[in-house]
C-alpha distance (Angstrom), angle and dihedral (degrees) to the residues before:
residue distance angle dihedral
X1 . . .
X2 3.74 . .
X3 3.81 123.6 .
X4 3.77 93.1 -115.2
X5 3.85 92.3 52.5
X6 3.82 89.7 53.4
X7 3.79 90.6 47.7
X8 3.79 92.4 52.0
X9 3.84 93.0 45.1
X10 3.80 90.6 49.9
X11 3.85 91.4 48.6
X12 3.85 92.0 49.7
X13 3.82 91.8 48.5
X14 3.78 90.9 48.7
X15 3.79 92.1 49.6
X16 3.75 90.1 49.9
X17 3.79 92.7 52.6
X18 3.82 90.4 48.9
X19 3.81 91.6 50.4
X20 3.81 93.0 50.4
X21 3.79 91.6 46.1
X22 3.77 91.2 48.4
X23 3.79 92.3 47.2
X24 3.79 91.9 53.6
X25 3.83 91.2 44.6
X26 3.77 97.0 50.9
X27 3.78 104.2 28.3
X28 3.78 100.6 46.2
X29 3.85 109.7 -87.6
X30 3.80 95.3 -131.5
X31 3.77 138.6 -41.5
X32 3.74 122.2 -66.6
X33 3.73 120.2 -118.7
X34 3.79 116.0 -120.4
X35 3.81 93.5 -160.0
X36 3.71 121.3 112.9
X37 3.88 108.9 -121.4
X38 3.76 104.4 154.2
X39 3.87 110.1 102.7
X40 3.85 91.6 -148.8
X41 3.86 90.4 53.7
X42 3.84 90.8 46.5
X43 3.91 90.1 53.5
X44 3.88 89.0 47.6
X45 3.79 90.8 51.8
X46 3.81 92.9 48.2
X47 3.78 90.8 49.2
X48 3.83 90.0 54.3
X49 3.80 90.4 47.0
X50 3.85 92.4 52.0
X51 3.90 91.7 52.0
X52 3.73 92.5 62.0
X53 3.83 115.3 90.0
X54 3.78 112.6 -130.5
X55 3.84 91.6 -125.0
X56 3.85 90.0 55.3
X57 3.78 98.2 44.1
X58 3.83 92.3 125.8
X59 3.89 94.4 39.8
X60 3.74 98.3 79.9
X61 3.84 138.6 106.1
X62 3.79 112.1 -94.1
X63 3.80 122.5 -162.3
X64 3.81 111.9 -155.8
X65 3.77 129.5 -176.8
X66 3.77 119.8 -141.7
X67 3.89 110.5 -122.1
X68 3.74 115.0 -153.9
X69 3.74 143.1 160.6
X70 3.84 126.9 -19.9
X71 3.80 114.3 -14.9
X72 3.82 95.2 -151.0
X73 3.77 103.2 66.4
X74 3.88 115.3 -151.5
X75 3.77 145.1 -119.0
X76 3.77 131.9 -5.3
X77 3.73 94.6 -52.0
X78 3.77 97.8 39.7
X79 3.76 114.7 160.4
X80 3.67 124.8 -123.8
X81 3.74 116.7 -82.6
X82 3.78 131.3 -140.2
X83 3.78 95.0 -105.2
X84 3.88 102.1 43.6
X85 3.77 93.0 115.8
X86 3.76 103.4 21.2
X87 3.09 135.2 149.5
X88 3.83 94.7 14.6
X89 3.84 96.7 55.5
X90 3.76 94.9 43.3
X91 3.79 94.0 48.9
X92 3.76 92.6 44.3
X93 3.78 93.7 48.4
X94 3.78 93.4 50.9
X95 3.80 93.4 47.6
X96 3.81 93.8 46.8
X97 3.82 88.3 50.5
X98 3.80 90.0 50.3
X99 3.80 91.3 49.4
X100 3.79 99.1 45.8
X101 3.80 99.8 41.2
X102 3.82 140.2 39.1
X103 3.77 91.0 -113.8
X104 3.73 119.3 124.1
X105 3.83 104.9 -133.3
X106 3.79 127.9 -160.0
X107 3.78 107.5 -118.6
X108 3.77 122.2 -135.7
X109 3.89 134.2 36.9
X110 3.81 126.5 -47.0
X111 3.76 124.7 -175.0
X112 3.78 131.5 -177.0
X113 3.84 113.2 -156.0
X114 3.89 109.6 -140.7
X115 3.84 95.2 161.1
X116 3.85 89.4 112.6
X117 3.83 87.4 64.4
X118 3.84 95.7 56.0
């Protein structure tokens, strides 16, 4: 192989890697999982569940995130989407509220779909 062929092949490979990376960066590199996998978060959720008396299971504070529109965003100037920091932010907020107040807080994730309004 000649040196120029190697250089051209290397350039093409580099440009392909850049393109794939940019596509993932700007067009949403995959869907986020809404499952709870962190062991510490699972313990926090169980602690909140145990604090709720069975007779008051429905008498608790519930944090719900509004779900709307497309969850992928678009283009270079895409706007933030409803799920860009879920589930981490939702679970953290509810646990911190449980820790710092006397409220009984419903553990887990709750979403209200308002996409039909948009």
